[in-house]
Structure formats: C-alpha cells, structure tokens
C-alpha positions as CSV (number, residue, x, y, z in Angstrom):
1,M,27.2,34.5,0.5
2,N,25.6,34.8,-2.9
3,Q,22.2,33.5,-3.9
4,L,23.5,30.6,-6.0
5,S,25.7,29.2,-3.2
6,V,22.7,29.4,-0.7
7,S,20.4,27.6,-3.1
8,R,22.7,24.5,-3.2
9,R,22.1,23.9,0.5
10,Y,18.3,23.5,0.3
11,K,16.4,20.2,0.3
12,I,12.9,19.4,-0.8
13,L,11.5,17.2,2.0
14,T,8.0,16.4,0.9
15,T,4.9,17.9,-0.8
16,R,1.3,18.6,-0.1
17,I,-1.9,20.3,-1.5
18,S,-2.6,23.6,0.2
19,M,-6.0,25.0,1.2
20,N,-6.4,26.8,-2.1
21,S,-5.5,23.6,-4.0
22,Q,-2.0,24.7,-4.9
23,R,0.9,22.2,-4.7
24,Q,3.5,23.3,-2.2
25,F,6.9,21.9,-1.3
26,L,8.4,21.7,2.1
27,L,11.8,23.4,1.6
28,K,14.6,23.2,4.1
29,R,17.6,25.6,3.7
30,G,20.6,24.9,5.9
31,N,19.7,25.1,9.6
32,C,16.7,27.4,9.0
33,K,13.2,26.3,9.7
34,A,11.5,24.4,6.8
35,Q,8.9,26.4,4.8
36,W,6.0,25.5,2.7
37,L,6.5,27.2,-0.7
38,T,4.9,27.0,-4.2
39,V,6.9,26.4,-7.3
40,E,6.7,30.1,-8.2
41,E,7.8,31.2,-4.8
42,I,10.8,28.9,-4.9
43,E,11.7,29.9,-8.4
44,S,11.7,33.6,-7.4
45,R,14.1,33.0,-4.6
46,Y,16.6,30.4,-5.9
47,Q,18.6,29.9,-9.1
48,N,19.8,26.3,-8.8
49,L,16.5,24.4,-9.2
50,N,17.8,20.9,-10.2
51,N,16.6,19.5,-6.9
52,L,13.1,21.0,-7.3
53,N,12.8,20.1,-10.9
54,E,13.8,16.5,-10.3
55,F,11.4,16.2,-7.4
56,R,8.5,17.9,-9.3
57,E,9.0,15.8,-12.5
58,K,7.7,12.6,-10.8
59,F,4.4,14.3,-10.1
60,R,4.0,14.9,-13.9
61,K,4.4,11.3,-14.8
62,G,2.0,9.2,-12.7
63,F,1.0,5.7,-13.6
64,S,-0.9,4.8,-16.7
65,I,-1.6,1.8,-18.9
66,I,0.8,1.1,-21.8
67,P,-0.9,0.6,-25.2
68,D,-2.3,-2.9,-25.9
69,N,0.3,-3.6,-28.6
70,D,2.8,-4.2,-25.7
71,Q,2.4,-7.9,-25.3
72,I,5.1,-8.5,-22.6
73,D,4.0,-11.2,-20.1
74,P,4.3,-9.9,-16.5
75,F,4.7,-13.5,-15.3
76,E,7.6,-14.3,-17.8
77,N,10.2,-16.3,-15.9
78,L,7.9,-16.4,-12.9
79,I,5.8,-19.3,-11.6
80,Q,2.2,-18.6,-10.7
81,V,0.9,-20.4,-7.7
82,Q,-2.6,-21.2,-6.4
83,S,-1.5,-21.5,-2.8
84,N,1.6,-20.9,-0.7
85,C,4.6,-23.3,-0.9
86,Y,6.2,-24.0,2.4
87,K,10.0,-24.3,2.9
88,F,9.8,-23.5,6.6
89,F,7.5,-24.1,9.5
90,D,8.2,-22.6,12.9
91,V,7.0,-25.3,15.3
92,N,7.6,-23.0,18.3
93,E,5.3,-20.2,17.1
94,C,1.9,-20.2,18.7
95,I,-0.7,-19.7,16.0
96,P,-4.3,-19.3,17.2
97,T,-6.7,-22.0,16.1
98,A,-10.4,-21.6,15.4
99,S,-13.1,-22.5,17.9
100,I,-16.9,-22.9,17.4
101,C,-18.0,-19.3,18.0
102,N,-21.2,-18.2,19.7
103,C,-22.4,-15.8,17.0
104,K,-25.5,-17.9,16.2
105,N,-26.5,-18.0,19.8
106,N,-25.9,-14.3,20.1
107,N,-28.3,-13.6,17.2
108,S,-25.5,-12.1,15.1
109,S,-26.1,-11.7,11.4
110,D,-22.6,-12.9,10.5
111,C,-19.1,-13.5,12.0
112,L,-17.5,-10.4,10.6
113,N,-17.5,-8.4,13.9
114,E,-15.5,-8.1,17.1
115,G,-18.2,-10.1,18.9
116,C,-17.0,-13.2,17.0
117,E,-14.3,-14.8,19.2
118,N,-12.5,-16.0,16.1
119,F,-12.6,-12.8,14.1
120,S,-11.4,-10.7,17.1
121,R,-8.3,-13.0,17.4
122,G,-7.4,-12.8,13.7
123,V,-8.6,-16.3,13.0
124,E,-11.0,-17.5,10.3
125,C,-13.9,-19.7,11.2
126,T,-14.0,-23.3,10.0
127,P,-16.6,-25.0,7.7
128,L,-18.2,-26.3,11.0
129,C,-19.2,-22.8,12.1
130,L,-22.8,-22.8,13.3
131,M,-23.6,-19.7,11.2
132,G,-23.4,-21.9,8.1
133,D,-23.6,-20.0,4.9
134,D,-24.1,-16.7,6.9
135,C,-20.5,-17.0,8.2
136,S,-18.5,-14.2,6.5
137,N,-15.3,-14.9,8.4
138,R,-13.9,-17.3,5.8
139,H,-12.4,-15.0,3.2
140,L,-9.2,-16.9,2.4
141,Q,-11.0,-20.2,2.3
142,I,-13.9,-19.4,-0.1
143,I,-13.3,-16.1,-1.9
144,N,-11.0,-15.9,-5.0
145,N,-10.9,-12.5,-6.7
146,E,-7.7,-13.1,-8.6
147,K,-9.5,-13.5,-11.9
148,D,-10.7,-9.9,-11.5
149,L,-7.2,-8.5,-10.9
150,D,-5.2,-7.4,-14.0
151,V,-1.5,-6.7,-14.1
152,F,-0.6,-3.7,-16.3
153,R,2.4,-1.7,-17.4
154,T,3.0,1.8,-15.9
155,K,4.7,4.8,-17.5
156,Q,7.8,3.9,-15.4
157,Y,7.8,0.5,-17.1
158,N,7.2,-1.4,-13.9
159,W,4.0,-3.3,-13.2
160,G,0.8,-2.5,-11.2
161,V,-2.5,-4.2,-10.4
162,I,-5.8,-2.8,-11.5
163,T,-9.2,-4.2,-10.5
164,D,-12.1,-5.1,-12.8
165,I,-14.7,-5.0,-10.0
166,D,-15.7,-2.7,-7.2
167,F,-14.6,-3.3,-3.6
168,H,-16.2,-1.7,-0.6
169,K,-14.4,-0.6,2.5
170,D,-13.1,-3.6,4.5
171,D,-13.8,-6.0,1.6
172,F,-11.3,-8.9,1.1
173,I,-9.3,-8.4,-2.1
174,A,-6.8,-11.2,-2.5
175,E,-4.0,-13.2,-0.7
176,Y,-0.3,-12.6,-1.0
177,K,1.2,-15.9,-2.2
178,G,4.7,-17.2,-2.6
179,I,7.2,-19.4,-0.8
180,V,7.1,-19.4,3.0
181,Q,10.6,-19.2,4.3
182,S,12.5,-18.3,7.5
183,C,13.1,-14.6,8.0
184,Y,16.7,-15.6,8.7
185,D,17.1,-17.2,5.3
186,R,19.7,-15.2,3.4
187,T,18.2,-16.1,0.0
188,I,14.9,-14.3,0.6
189,S,14.1,-11.2,-1.5
190,Q,14.4,-7.8,0.2
191,I,11.8,-6.4,-2.2
192,Y,9.2,-9.1,-2.7
193,S,9.0,-10.6,0.8
194,M,6.4,-9.8,3.4
195,D,6.4,-10.7,7.1
196,L,4.3,-13.7,8.0
197,G,4.1,-14.2,11.8
198,R,7.1,-13.9,14.1
199,T,9.8,-15.7,12.2
200,S,8.4,-16.4,8.7
201,V,8.1,-14.4,5.5
202,I,6.4,-15.0,2.2
203,D,8.8,-14.5,-0.7
204,A,7.1,-13.8,-4.0
205,S,10.2,-13.0,-6.0
206,R,9.7,-16.1,-8.2
207,W,6.7,-18.2,-7.1
208,C,3.8,-15.7,-6.9
209,N,0.4,-14.4,-7.9
210,A,-0.8,-11.0,-9.1
211,T,-0.5,-9.4,-5.7
212,R,3.3,-9.5,-6.2
213,F,2.9,-6.5,-8.5
214,L,1.0,-4.2,-6.1
215,N,2.6,-0.7,-6.1
216,H,3.3,1.5,-3.1
217,C,1.2,4.7,-2.4
218,C,1.7,7.1,0.5
219,I,-2.1,7.2,0.8
220,P,-3.0,3.6,-0.2
221,N,-6.4,2.2,-0.8
222,A,-5.6,-1.3,0.6
223,Q,-3.7,-2.8,3.5
224,S,-2.5,-6.3,4.5
225,N,-3.6,-8.3,7.5
226,L,-2.5,-11.6,9.0
227,R,-5.2,-14.2,9.3
228,A,-4.8,-17.6,10.9
229,V,-6.3,-20.4,8.8
230,D,-6.1,-24.1,9.8
231,G,-3.1,-23.5,12.1
232,L,-1.2,-21.4,9.5
233,W,-0.6,-17.7,9.1
234,R,-1.7,-16.3,5.8
235,L,-1.5,-12.7,4.5
236,A,-4.7,-11.0,3.1
237,F,-5.3,-7.6,1.5
238,F,-8.4,-5.6,2.4
239,A,-9.8,-2.4,1.0
240,L,-9.3,0.7,3.2
241,R,-12.0,2.6,1.3
242,K,-14.3,2.0,-1.7
243,I,-12.2,1.0,-4.7
244,E,-13.9,1.3,-8.0
245,A,-13.5,-0.9,-11.1
246,N,-10.5,0.2,-13.3
247,E,-8.7,1.7,-10.3
248,E,-5.2,0.7,-9.3
249,I,-4.9,-1.2,-6.0
250,T,-2.1,0.2,-3.9
251,I,-0.5,-0.5,-0.5
252,D,1.9,1.1,1.9
253,Y,5.2,-0.8,1.7
254,G,6.1,0.4,5.2
255,K,9.3,1.7,6.8
256,S,11.1,-1.7,6.5
257,Y,10.7,-2.0,2.8
258,S,14.4,-1.3,1.7
259,Q,17.5,0.3,3.1
260,N,18.1,1.8,-0.4
261,A,15.7,4.7,-1.2
262,E,13.7,4.6,-4.4
263,I,11.8,7.5,-6.0
264,C,8.0,7.3,-5.2
265,Y,5.7,8.1,-8.2
266,C,2.4,7.7,-6.3
267,Q,1.4,11.4,-6.6
268,A,-0.5,11.3,-3.3
269,P,-0.9,14.9,-2.0
270,N,1.5,14.3,0.8
271,C,3.9,11.8,-0.9
272,A,7.2,11.4,1.0
273,G,9.1,11.5,-2.2
274,I,10.9,8.2,-1.7
275,I,10.1,4.6,-0.8
276,G,12.4,2.9,1.7
277,G,15.7,4.4,2.8
278,K,15.9,7.2,5.4
279,K,13.3,9.9,4.8
280,E,14.1,13.4,5.7
281,F,10.5,14.0,6.7
282,E,7.9,11.6,8.0
283,F,4.3,12.6,7.3
284,N,1.1,11.1,8.6
285,P,-1.5,11.6,5.9
286,N,-4.3,11.6,8.5
287,K,-2.8,14.7,10.2
288,W,-2.7,17.8,8.1
289,N,-0.9,20.9,9.5
290,E,-3.7,23.3,8.4
291,P,-6.1,25.5,10.3
292,S,-9.3,23.8,11.1
293,N,-11.9,25.4,8.8
294,E,-14.5,24.4,6.2
295,Q,-12.0,24.5,3.2
296,T,-9.5,22.3,5.0
297,Q,-12.2,19.7,5.9
298,F,-13.2,19.7,2.3
299,L,-9.7,18.9,1.1
300,K,-9.3,16.2,3.7
301,R,-12.4,14.5,2.4
302,F,-11.5,15.2,-1.2
303,F,-8.2,13.4,-1.1
304,A,-9.4,10.6,1.2
305,E,-12.4,9.7,-0.8
306,K,-11.9,11.1,-4.4
307,L,-8.2,10.7,-4.9
308,W,-8.5,8.3,-7.8
309,E,-10.8,10.6,-9.7
310,T,-8.3,13.5,-9.9
311,I,-4.8,12.1,-9.6
312,P,-3.5,9.6,-12.2
313,I,-2.1,6.9,-9.9
C-alpha cells in the first residue's frame, strides 16, 4: 500500500496544546492507535493533507468584530422581549416554591450559599426575605445586565455577545428569554431552544433577547442554571470564571445541541472540532493526558484563567 492511499484513511479527531506550547492534532489512521502529532510531523508522513488543512484553517480564523460601517441590525425580523412569553404550562410539574429562609437567624451575611434553604434547592428568595437588602438570592428579580451586553458580528458572519462590564466567578450575567413551549411541540427550533424543566423549553428563534446570540466554546466562560422564581422555572447564565470587559461570553451548547454537526470555531486548546452531531472523540477539558509536572500545571492554569488574553475567541 503506497503512502498516498494510506493517508486517505486518517482522521483528525481533536486538537490540544502540548507541554511545550505547540499545537498538536490527534490523528487516527485506520485501526491503529491514535497519535498526537504536530503539523510538521503530519506533513512529513502524509501527502493528502486536505483533512488536516481544513481542520487547521478554523483555528486561524477565530472570532472578531466586523468594522463599524457594517450597520446590520442583529434583531432584524426578531422581536426583543423583556420577559418570557408563555404558550405552555405543565400543571403536573412540581416546581419548588420559596420559603422564608433562616439565614438572618443563622447570622449569615447573605442568602447566596448552601446554608440558605432556598438557594440550595435552586429557588430564589422572595421580597419578604428577612435578610432584606442583604439578600443576594434574587438575581432574576432585581438584576438586569442586558444593557451591558452587545451583539457583534464575527469573522464567520454569525453573531456573538460581548460584555461591557466585568463579571466575577459565579456572577449572574443574564436570563435566556423567549417563548416557553412544550418540548413535544414540533414547531420549536432545534437550534435556539433550551430545556426549561421536565417538559418545557424556551424557544428564542423569533422572540428573544441578546442571549440568543451566545456562541459555543469547548472551554466556555459561562454556564446556564435553572432557577425557580414565583412558581416558574427560568434559565439564568452565570460566570464560570472572571470575565473581563470586552470579552466574548460563551457557553457549552451540550451534547444534545443538534444531530447535524457544525464546524466549531472556538479555538479552545482542546476544541472537539465540531458542535453537535456524533463526535469521533470526546474530551473533558478538565482532564489533560499529560505527565504531572510544573510545566503541565502552568498550562492548565494558563488556559483556564488566561484563555481570552491569548486566543482570539
């Protein structure tokens, strides 16, 4: 078997940053064990490099803001909403309700801890909370950061969301808003809907706010959490780490995003290469297959804490 015919059988499964800061690709050839190889190592072994070049090209692009003379409105043909619109209520779903917590009696400084019986159950306190103004477990009721979130164009001509202010780890960012529908409704969007409880989803394909445009990242800086407010489930985004002003806010779309795979442009050091679909390789960004030494620990911290400073997301 000649070199060219062999090369057609390989697959690029995923990518990472090695201990010496080189980008490596996990290459699988036929039934052989997958190997981590640099671009130079792959080029020296194989002639048919279409797969590699296509996979590598996305890491050169990244996301960036289109010049200001592009005046396209991201909300064109969309309807911006201030709160969710309800087409469906599941009367059989048991949604926890708030109680008067004991945080004040326990000398707690706020309600944002597992000692608060409401917070520990994923429920926001009510205005009657004995902590008064010190109650910090009412994000969705009193905080509105949407004015500080800007929708921008990326190099791929899709949209993204950038923040004008800093967020610290665990800070509330914004709520995902749209139309609440049954998860069995055949009209819901497969791309812009997110689960809301056991049988409901929020569909932001037409009625929406800025969070509709959040991009996926394989190492995101934000995540979604369900919170019960006044007997209703609502979906909130919280910071996974410090997010600085002018940084793009990203989330992990999850395994159920779409049956059809799309190219991922996130440029995270261990990007899976695609969003949705069936991945050839599942990688947990918190578990690196590297020897435990000082240089490896440095890279772990570098990409967990400084990712936005070096990689153009």
